[in-house]
N, C-alpha and C positions, 0 to 999 in steps of 0.2 A: 503494499499499498504505499503511496505516494502522499506527502504533505505538501500543501501549498502553502508559502508564506506571503501574506499580504506585504507587498513593497510600501515603505514609506511614503506618505503622501509628500508630493514634490511642490504641487502648486494647490493653490484656493480660488475659487471664484471670489469676486469682490464682496459679495455678500457673505461669504464664508469667512473671509478673512477678518471683516468688520465684526462680524460675532465673536470669533477667536480673540479679537483684540479688546471687546467691550466696547466699541464705538458705533456710531451709527454710519450707514453707508455714506450718508453725504460727508461726514468728516474725513472718511477714507478717501473719498474722492477730492476734497479739500486739501489733505495732506498729499495726495498724488500731483496736484498742480502745484502745490508748494514746494515740492521736490522733498518732502521729509520722508517720502515712502518710494520705493523701488515697483514699480508696476510694470507688468508685460501686457502684451496684448495677445489673444488667440485670433485664430483662423477667421472668425467673424468680428474682430474688432474691439471684444470686450474684454476690460481688465481683469487679469489674473497675478494672482501674489505669489512668490516662492515661499515655502514654508519656513524657509532659512530668514526671510525678510519679517514673517509673522513672529518667529523666535526673537530675532534681534529687537523688535518693538515691544516684545511682553517682557524684555530684560532676561531672558534665559541664557544661562551662562553652564556649560556641563550639565544640562539636566536640571539646574536649581533654578527656581524662579525668585527673582528677589523682587520685582515689582509685578503684583499681579495684574493691573489693568493700566497703570500709569496715568490715572485720573487724579489730577490735581487741582485744589482750590486752595490759594493764598489770600488772607484776609490781614491787612496791616493796619495797625492801631496804635500811633505813637510809637513808642520805642519797642513794642512786641508786635509778632505777627502769629497768625494761627494756621498752621499748614495741615490739610485734610487730604489723606490719601485715602481714594477709594479702592476698596480690595474687592475680589469677587464674593458676592452674596451681600447680605443687609449689613455688613461691618464696614467700618471705616478707622483707620489709623491717624489719630490726631496729635499734634506737637505743638506746642507753644514754644517758639523761640524767637530770637530777638530780630528786630528788623536788619541789622547789620548782618546776620547771618542768611537772611533771605536775598538780600542784594549780593553778597559774597557768593552765594551758591547759584544766584541768578534764577532763582525759583519764579515761576507764574505758570498760570492755566496752560496744560499742554505739555509741560516738558516731561522728561522721563526722570525719574527718581526710584529709589529705593528706600526702604526703611530698615533701622536695626532696632530691634525691640529688645532692650535689657531692663530686666526686673520692672521697676515703675517708671522708668525712661524712655523715651523715642528719641533716638538721633537719626537725623535726616542726612543723607548724602545723595550726591550727584556725581 
């Protein structure tokens, strides 16, 4: 008896890639136009995204996912800033850091970040 092994997926349709990244199809199209995402075209001129590109945008390194969906909200109020990282599911990671840290890291909505959670602290890195 021969077993067939499924080949790892090489490409995603635009809708599949958007779902895997946790973004809307419109956002994927904007990222394509802005050059933030490398997109190919199939024979029918539809967008296709390489699996490696989806992994890069998800922040996957060596099978480890450091940033689940890379959705970020930054609210600056005086000297402090609240950084909210949307992760898969109904959860969110929230860190209160200084305004200087936000500026030094170049944090703003849409940038890719990861969070290191240690005990009762959350450290944001880019």
